[in-house]
C-alpha positions as CSV (number, residue, x, y, z in Angstrom):
1,M,16.0,-10.6,-5.4
2,F,13.0,-11.8,-6.1
3,T,11.0,-13.6,-9.0
4,V,8.4,-11.9,-11.1
5,L,6.2,-14.7,-12.1
6,N,3.7,-14.7,-15.3
7,V,1.6,-17.4,-16.0
8,E,-0.5,-17.6,-19.2
9,C,-3.4,-20.4,-19.4
10,W,-4.6,-21.5,-22.7
11,E,-8.7,-22.5,-22.9
12,P,-8.6,-25.1,-25.7
13,K,-11.9,-24.3,-27.3
14,G,-13.6,-27.0,-30.1
15,S,-11.2,-29.6,-31.1
16,L,-8.2,-28.5,-29.1
17,R,-10.6,-30.0,-25.9
18,I,-9.9,-33.4,-27.2
19,W,-6.4,-33.2,-28.1
20,G,-5.3,-30.3,-26.0
21,R,-4.4,-32.2,-23.3
22,F,-1.4,-33.6,-25.2
23,L,0.2,-30.0,-25.3
24,H,3.3,-29.6,-23.3
25,N,3.5,-26.5,-21.3
26,S,6.4,-24.2,-21.3
27,M,8.8,-22.9,-18.7
28,K,11.3,-19.9,-19.0
29,Y,13.4,-18.4,-16.7
30,Y,15.3,-15.4,-16.9
31,Y,16.9,-12.7,-15.8
32,A,17.1,-8.2,-15.5
33,D,20.1,-6.9,-16.9
34,N,20.8,-3.8,-13.8
35,K,23.7,-3.5,-11.9
36,N,22.6,-2.6,-8.6
37,F,19.8,-5.4,-8.0
38,K,18.6,-8.4,-9.5
39,I,15.1,-9.8,-11.0
40,G,13.9,-13.0,-11.9
41,Y,11.4,-13.4,-14.7
42,L,9.6,-16.8,-14.9
43,D,7.4,-16.8,-17.5
44,Y,4.9,-20.3,-17.8
45,V,2.4,-20.9,-20.5
46,A,0.0,-23.6,-19.6
47,R,-0.7,-25.1,-22.9
48,N,-3.4,-27.9,-21.8
49,G,-5.4,-25.5,-19.6
50,R,-3.5,-27.0,-16.4
51,V,-1.4,-24.8,-14.4
52,N,1.8,-27.3,-13.4
53,W,1.7,-25.1,-9.7
54,K,4.0,-27.5,-8.1
55,K,6.9,-27.6,-10.8
56,I,6.6,-23.9,-10.7
57,G,7.2,-23.7,-7.2
58,K,10.3,-25.8,-7.5
59,R,11.9,-23.6,-10.0
60,I,11.1,-20.8,-8.3
61,S,12.9,-22.6,-5.1
62,K,15.9,-22.7,-7.2
63,E,16.9,-19.4,-7.2
64,G,14.8,-17.8,-3.6
65,G,13.8,-14.6,-2.9
66,K,10.2,-13.7,-2.8
67,V,7.7,-13.9,-5.6
68,V,5.6,-11.0,-7.3
69,Y,2.5,-12.5,-8.9
70,S,-0.5,-10.8,-9.6
71,G,-2.1,-13.3,-12.5
72,K,-5.7,-14.5,-12.6
73,E,-4.6,-18.1,-11.7
74,E,-5.2,-18.5,-8.1
75,V,-1.6,-19.8,-6.4
76,D,-2.6,-23.3,-5.4
77,P,-0.5,-24.2,-2.4
78,S,1.4,-27.3,-3.8
79,A,3.7,-24.3,-5.1
80,D,5.1,-23.5,-1.7
81,F,5.4,-20.2,-2.1
82,V,3.0,-16.9,-1.2
83,P,2.7,-13.7,-3.2
84,F,5.1,-10.8,-2.1
85,V,2.3,-8.6,-0.6
86,P,4.2,-4.8,-0.5
87,V,3.0,-3.9,2.6
88,E,6.1,-1.1,3.6
89,L,4.9,0.7,0.4
90,R,1.2,0.8,0.8
91,Q,2.0,2.5,4.3
92,R,4.5,4.9,2.3
93,L,2.0,5.4,-0.1
94,C,-1.1,6.3,2.7
95,T,1.2,9.1,4.6
96,N,2.6,10.6,1.5
97,M,-0.9,11.2,-0.2
98,A,-1.5,12.6,3.5
99,L,1.3,15.0,3.9
100,E,0.8,15.9,0.2
101,V,-3.0,17.1,0.9
102,L,-1.9,18.9,3.2
103,D,1.0,20.8,1.8
104,I,-1.6,22.2,-1.3
105,M,-3.6,23.5,1.1
106,E,-3.1,27.2,1.3
107,S,-3.6,26.8,5.0
108,V,-5.1,23.9,7.2
109,P,-8.7,25.0,8.5
110,K,-8.6,24.9,12.1
111,E,-11.7,22.8,12.3
112,L,-9.5,20.0,11.1
113,R,-8.3,18.1,13.4
114,V,-5.8,15.2,12.4
115,G,-5.7,12.2,14.0
116,L,-3.0,9.3,13.3
117,Y,-3.9,5.5,14.2
118,D,-1.0,3.6,15.4
119,P,-0.9,1.0,17.5
120,T,2.5,0.0,18.1
121,G,4.4,3.1,17.5
122,D,5.9,2.6,14.3
123,F,4.9,5.6,12.4
124,A,6.1,8.0,14.9
125,S,8.6,9.6,12.6
126,F,5.7,10.7,10.6
127,V,4.6,13.2,13.6
128,P,7.2,15.6,13.4
129,F,6.0,16.1,9.4
130,L,2.2,16.3,10.3
131,L,3.1,18.8,12.8
132,K,3.9,21.3,10.2
133,Y,0.7,21.7,9.1
134,T,-1.3,21.4,12.6
135,D,-1.0,22.2,16.2
136,N,-3.6,20.2,17.3
137,M,-3.2,16.3,17.0
138,V,-4.7,13.2,18.5
139,V,-2.5,9.8,18.1
140,V,-4.2,6.2,19.2
141,T,-1.8,4.1,20.1
142,K,-0.6,1.0,22.3
143,N,2.8,2.9,22.8
144,M,1.5,5.2,25.6
145,K,5.2,6.0,26.8
146,M,6.8,6.6,23.9
147,Y,4.3,9.0,22.4
148,S,3.8,10.9,26.3
149,A,7.8,11.4,25.9
150,M,7.4,13.1,22.6
151,A,4.2,15.2,23.2
152,E,6.0,16.7,26.1
153,E,9.2,17.5,24.1
154,I,7.4,18.5,21.3
155,I,5.0,21.0,23.2
156,S,8.1,22.5,25.3
157,E,9.7,23.1,21.7
158,T,7.4,24.1,19.5
159,G,3.9,24.9,21.8
160,A,2.3,22.4,19.4
161,M,-0.3,19.8,21.0
162,L,0.1,16.0,20.8
163,R,-2.5,14.1,22.2
164,P,-1.4,10.3,22.7
165,V,-4.5,8.1,23.4
166,R,-5.3,4.5,24.0
167,C,-9.0,4.3,22.8
168,I,-9.3,4.3,19.1
169,S,-12.7,6.6,20.0
170,A,-10.7,9.5,20.0
171,L,-10.5,9.3,16.9
172,G,-14.2,10.3,16.2
173,S,-13.4,14.1,16.9
174,C,-11.0,14.0,13.9
175,G,-11.6,15.1,10.0
176,F,-8.3,13.4,8.9
177,I,-7.5,9.9,9.9
178,I,-4.3,8.7,8.9
179,A,-4.2,5.1,9.2
180,P,-0.4,3.6,7.8
181,A,-1.5,0.3,10.1
182,V,-4.6,-1.5,8.9
183,I,-7.8,-0.6,11.6
184,K,-9.1,-3.3,13.2
185,E,-11.3,-1.9,15.9
186,R,-14.4,-0.3,15.6
187,F,-15.1,3.3,16.1
188,F,-17.4,6.0,15.1
189,P,-15.9,8.9,12.7
190,M,-17.6,11.8,11.7
191,P,-20.1,11.3,9.0
192,K,-17.7,13.9,6.8
193,A,-14.2,12.6,7.9
194,V,-12.3,11.1,5.7
195,V,-9.8,7.9,6.4
196,L,-6.8,7.3,4.5
197,T,-4.8,3.8,5.2
198,S,-2.8,1.3,3.7
199,V,-5.3,-1.2,3.4
200,C,-9.3,-1.8,3.9
201,P,-10.2,-1.7,7.4
202,K,-11.2,-5.0,9.1
203,V,-14.7,-3.5,10.6
204,S,-16.6,-1.1,8.8
205,L,-17.0,2.3,9.3
206,P,-19.4,5.3,8.1
207,C,-17.3,7.8,6.3
208,S,-15.0,7.9,3.5
209,V,-12.4,5.3,3.6
210,Y,-9.4,5.3,1.0
211,Y,-6.8,2.3,0.7
212,K,-5.9,1.7,-3.3
213,Y,-3.5,3.6,-4.4
214,S,-2.5,4.8,-8.3
215,F,1.3,6.1,-8.5
216,R,3.6,6.4,-11.6
217,L,6.9,4.2,-11.2
218,P,9.9,6.0,-13.0
219,K,10.5,5.3,-16.6
220,E,14.0,3.0,-15.8
221,L,12.1,1.2,-13.4
222,D,8.7,1.0,-15.2
223,S,10.5,-0.8,-18.1
224,L,11.2,-3.7,-16.2
225,R,8.4,-4.5,-15.3
226,P,6.6,-7.2,-17.5
227,Q,3.1,-6.0,-18.6
228,G,0.2,-7.1,-16.8
229,T,2.2,-7.1,-13.6
230,D,0.6,-5.0,-10.5
231,A,2.4,-1.7,-10.5
232,E,2.4,-1.6,-6.5
233,S,3.5,-5.5,-6.4
234,F,6.8,-4.7,-8.6
235,G,7.1,-1.4,-7.0
236,G,6.8,-2.5,-3.4
237,A,9.5,-5.4,-3.9
238,L,11.9,-3.2,-5.4
239,Y,11.3,-0.7,-2.7
240,S,11.8,-3.5,0.5
241,L,13.4,-6.3,-1.1
242,C,16.2,-4.5,-3.3
243,N,16.5,-0.8,-1.5
244,V,15.2,0.9,-4.1
245,Y,14.6,3.8,-1.7
246,S,13.6,6.5,-4.1
247,I,10.6,4.8,-4.4
248,G,8.9,5.6,-1.0
249,S,9.0,9.3,-1.7
250,L,6.4,8.9,-4.3
251,V,3.5,10.4,-3.9
252,P,0.0,8.9,-5.3
253,F,-2.3,10.6,-7.6
254,V,-5.0,9.0,-6.9
255,C,-6.6,7.3,-3.8
256,A,-9.8,4.6,-4.1
257,N,-11.9,2.0,-2.6
258,H,-13.9,-0.3,-4.3
259,A,-16.4,2.5,-5.4
260,D,-15.1,6.1,-5.6
261,S,-11.5,7.6,-5.8
262,Q,-10.2,11.6,-5.2
263,T,-7.1,13.1,-6.2
264,T,-5.0,15.2,-3.7
265,L,-6.7,18.7,-5.0
266,S,-10.1,17.2,-4.6
267,L,-9.0,16.0,-1.1
268,K,-7.7,19.4,-0.6
269,K,-11.1,21.3,-1.8
270,Y,-13.2,18.4,0.1
271,F,-11.5,19.5,3.3
272,E,-11.6,23.2,2.6
273,E,-15.4,23.2,2.0
274,K,-16.2,20.9,4.7
275,F,-13.9,21.6,7.6
276,G,-13.1,26.0,6.5
277,T,-14.7,28.8,8.2
């Protein structure tokens, strides 16, 4: 279960500035009608221009669960909650788009080395899917024991080369870098490399880095999302908190950063032009 919070803050103008402070704020809590999961909605209207975050927090605490909020008003510490962050869905969108780009290529260029950034080893299950498209792959990880055993098994069964390394500088030889985990270490990728990741890296990288994903929720789920609520946060809550795992198979149609964007087709063409023979 989770609560979708919508906060509307009026800005009294003219004569309303004088008597507007005497207006009462309104708060309404209700539920979605769904048999498979429970979603609460809290609509708060600050008619006097002041949001009572403490009151909002108390009402939400009665219901329990996480809070999906993507409004303009900054959440005050008195609310005693932190808006839900869709970490797991962002990671799935990142890996799903990477696989889709590789899949729509007739043949992945041999010069396009794929690199996976997986410090903890949480994304090892993703490797076999990547190896369907490349037989020369680098994994940067601190979980060397697990990945070394996997590399031996893969080369004996398929002949594919999986090279696990500790040093992130190894990604400098990769043209397509997939990082479901946040990149916190600096390295120097080739300028024509592309990085798909789940969140903006903590360090500056001199190449194309994409970490925002656009996708469409199925109509029956999107109909439950209030206007103005971020699709990523809402979909992520359904995926992580309500076990709607079908959302985890969605493929983004666009990846972006603060200044640029790419589709799966444009990335395919880019790799073929930059790394094709």
